[in-house]
C-alpha positions in Angstrom: 113.0 137.9 82.1 111.2 140.0 84.8 111.9 143.7 84.4 113.9 145.4 87.4 111.9 147.8 89.4 113.3 151.1 90.5 113.0 150.1 94.1 114.8 146.8 93.6 117.7 148.5 91.8 118.2 150.8 94.6 118.0 147.8 96.9 120.7 146.1 95.0 123.0 149.3 94.9 122.6 149.5 99.0 123.3 145.8 99.8 125.2 144.2 97.1 128.7 145.5 98.0 128.2 144.7 101.8 126.1 141.4 101.6 126.9 139.8 98.3 125.2 138.1 95.5 123.5 135.0 97.4 121.9 137.2 100.1 120.5 139.8 97.4 119.2 136.8 95.5 117.1 135.5 98.5 115.9 139.0 99.5 114.8 140.0 95.7 113.7 136.3 94.8 115.9 136.6 91.6 118.1 134.1 90.1 122.0 133.9 90.1 122.2 135.3 86.6 119.8 138.1 86.9 121.6 139.4 89.9 125.0 138.8 88.5 124.0 140.8 85.2 122.3 143.6 86.8 125.3 144.0 89.2 127.8 144.2 86.1 125.3 146.8 84.5 125.7 148.9 87.5 129.3 148.3 87.9 128.8 147.0 91.5 131.7 145.5 93.2 131.8 143.6 96.5 133.5 145.5 99.3 136.6 143.5 100.0 136.7 145.1 103.6 133.2 144.1 104.7 132.5 141.5 107.0 130.6 139.3 104.5 133.5 139.2 102.1 136.0 138.3 104.8 133.8 135.7 106.1 133.1 134.3 102.5 137.0 134.2 101.8 137.5 132.3 105.2 134.9 129.8 104.3 136.0 129.4 100.8 139.7 128.6 102.2 138.6 126.2 104.7 136.4 124.3 102.2 139.5 123.5 100.1 141.7 122.2 103.0 142.4 118.4 102.4 140.9 118.4 99.0 143.8 119.1 96.9 144.2 116.3 94.3 147.4 116.8 92.4 146.9 113.3 90.7 143.8 114.8 88.9 146.1 117.3 87.1 148.3 114.3 85.8 144.9 112.8 84.6 143.7 116.0 82.8 147.2 116.4 81.3 147.4 112.8 79.9 143.8 113.3 78.6 144.9 116.3 76.7 148.1 114.6 75.5 146.0 111.7 74.0 143.9 114.2 72.1 140.7 113.5 73.7 139.7 116.9 74.4 140.7 117.8 70.8 137.7 119.4 68.8 137.1 119.0 65.2 136.5 122.4 63.0 132.9 121.5 62.9 132.5 121.2 66.6 134.5 124.4 67.1 132.3 126.3 64.6 129.0 124.8 66.4 130.4 126.2 69.7 131.0 129.4 68.5 127.7 129.7 66.8 125.9 128.6 69.9 127.6 131.1 72.0 127.2 134.0 69.6 123.4 133.2 69.6 123.1 132.9 73.5 124.9 136.4 73.8 122.7 137.9 71.2 119.6 136.6 73.0 120.7 137.2 76.6 123.5 139.4 76.6 127.1 138.8 77.6 127.2 136.3 80.5 129.1 138.8 82.7 127.8 142.0 81.1 131.4 142.7 80.0 130.9 143.0 76.0 132.4 146.0 74.7 133.9 147.1 78.0 137.6 148.2 78.4 139.9 148.8 81.2 140.7 152.5 82.2 144.2 153.9 82.0 144.4 153.6 85.8 143.4 150.0 85.7 145.9 149.1 83.0 148.8 150.8 85.2 147.5 148.8 88.2 147.4 145.4 86.3 150.8 146.3 84.9 152.3 146.8 88.1 150.7 143.8 89.8 152.1 141.6 86.9 155.5 142.9 87.0 155.6 142.5 90.8 154.2 138.8 90.5 157.0 137.9 87.8 159.8 139.5 89.9 158.6 137.4 93.0 158.2 134.1 91.1 160.7 131.3 91.7 163.3 131.2 88.9 162.4 127.6 87.8 159.0 128.7 87.3 160.0 131.7 85.1 162.3 129.3 83.3 159.5 126.8 82.7 157.1 129.4 81.2 159.5 130.7 78.9 160.5 127.3 77.8 156.9 126.3 77.0 156.3 129.6 75.5 153.0 129.7 77.1 152.7 133.4 76.6 153.2 133.3 73.0 150.2 133.6 70.5 149.5 133.4 66.9 150.7 137.2 66.4 153.8 137.0 68.8 157.3 137.7 67.9 158.0 133.9 67.7 156.1 133.6 64.5 157.7 136.2 62.5 158.6 134.5 59.1 162.1 135.9 59.1 163.1 134.6 62.6 165.7 132.0 61.9 164.8 129.8 64.8 161.1 129.3 63.4 159.2 129.0 66.7 155.6 128.3 66.2 152.9 125.8 67.0 152.9 122.7 64.8 150.8 119.6 64.7 153.0 116.5 64.5 151.9 112.9 65.2 148.3 114.1 65.7 149.2 116.5 68.5 149.5 120.2 68.1 152.4 121.5 70.4 154.7 124.4 70.7 158.2 124.0 69.3 160.9 126.7 69.8 162.6 125.9 66.5 162.5 124.1 63.2 165.3 121.8 64.3 163.1 120.8 67.4 160.2 120.3 65.1 161.9 118.3 62.4 163.4 116.0 65.3 159.9 115.6 66.3 159.0 114.4 62.9 161.9 112.0 63.0 160.7 110.7 66.1 157.2 110.0 64.8 158.9 108.6 61.7 160.6 106.0 63.9 157.3 105.2 65.9 155.4 104.7 62.6 158.1 102.5 61.4 158.1 100.5 64.7 161.8 101.4 65.5 160.4 103.0 68.7 157.3 102.4 70.8 156.2 106.2 71.6 157.7 109.6 72.1 156.5 112.8 74.0 157.3 116.2 73.9 158.3 118.0 77.1 156.2 115.7 79.5 158.7 115.4 82.2 160.4 117.9 84.6 163.5 117.1 86.6 164.0 119.1 89.9 167.3 119.6 91.5 166.6 119.0 95.2 168.5 121.3 97.4 169.1 124.0 94.8 167.4 127.3 96.0 168.9 129.7 93.4 169.7 129.6 89.7 169.0 126.6 87.6 166.6 124.5 90.0 164.8 122.3 87.3 165.2 120.8 83.7 162.4 120.2 81.1 164.1 117.9 78.3 162.6 118.2 74.8 161.7 114.7 74.1 160.9 111.6 76.1 161.5 108.4 73.9 160.1 105.1 74.8 162.2 102.3 73.0 161.1 98.8 72.1 163.3 97.0 74.7 161.7 99.0 77.3 164.4 101.5 77.9 163.5 105.1 78.3 165.5 108.0 77.1 165.3 111.9 77.1 166.6 113.6 74.2 167.6 117.5 74.1 167.9 119.2 70.7 170.5 122.0 71.3 172.2 123.9 68.4 174.3 125.9 70.7 175.1 125.8 74.4 174.9 128.7 76.8 176.0 128.9 80.4 172.6 128.2 81.7 172.2 125.0 79.3 175.6 123.6 80.4 174.5 124.0 84.2 171.3 122.1 83.4 173.2 119.2 81.9 175.8 119.2 84.7 173.0 119.1 87.5 171.1 116.4 85.5 174.4 114.2 85.6 174.7 114.9 89.3 171.1 114.7 90.8 169.7 112.2 88.1 172.5 110.0 87.2 170.3 107.0 86.1 168.4 109.1 83.6 169.6 108.5 79.9 169.9 111.9 78.2 171.0 112.3 74.7 172.2 115.5 73.3 171.5 116.3 69.8 173.9 118.9 69.0 174.4 120.8 65.7 176.7 118.3 64.2 174.5 115.4 65.1 171.4 117.3 63.6 173.2 118.1 60.5 174.0 114.3 60.0 170.4 113.4 60.7 169.0 116.3 58.3 171.1 114.9 55.5 169.7 111.4 55.9 166.2 112.0 56.6 165.1 115.3 54.9 164.2 113.6 51.5 162.5 110.7 53.5 160.3 112.4 56.1 157.3 114.6 54.8 157.0 118.2 55.7 160.7 118.5 56.8 161.5 122.3 57.2 
């Protein structure tokens, strides 16, 4: 890796913010990674008010026109659900070791190792986050909350004393986030039915139903389970120990906007009957 000369550093300081990485690469005859790392070391940022930056943003936006491929997202989602992206513990360990070795030899790829946000930056990020959340359509907030996408291993949802026992669990070969032990046990029950050829297959939270024309309040519904029966009939099952007003509205709107969908509610009474019959038969019942 060629050593940076003082005049090259000064050139980068003077031109990187206004002309960008590609232009500096051509002028200094250096690689993308070299320019990027040195700019990070010097804490250089591109000037968002410069003509170069505005032109770059405009060209980037135009290049994406007509290229959006929503079907590709469905393919990726299915590939994930089929477990084709799932890595073994050995593969994960090998990837981790390769990355550590690379960083030890070449430094962090973005020169960010050990860096921390300033108090001012944290306040700005917090403000932007709150503004984004407040302006987000309610159906999106509801979907994010339901999926628990913000919850990690050390979140409140994994407290051992929490009665709902929300956590990540691997059932039927797939690791998914279940919001309660009831929901997890019902997944185990469906997997038991599948293994014993009583149903063809089941999926957890794979279909969102939208309520066309609704512009506020409950605008969509994501059932807990999608069940494929041997006779070709498809059902959606919802495990619900208690019903709040929002849940009641979802079920009412499903009946109105999607009357042909078979939706089966597993309430507390139904679950208790199922638990009594299956808890000693199905492994790992909680």
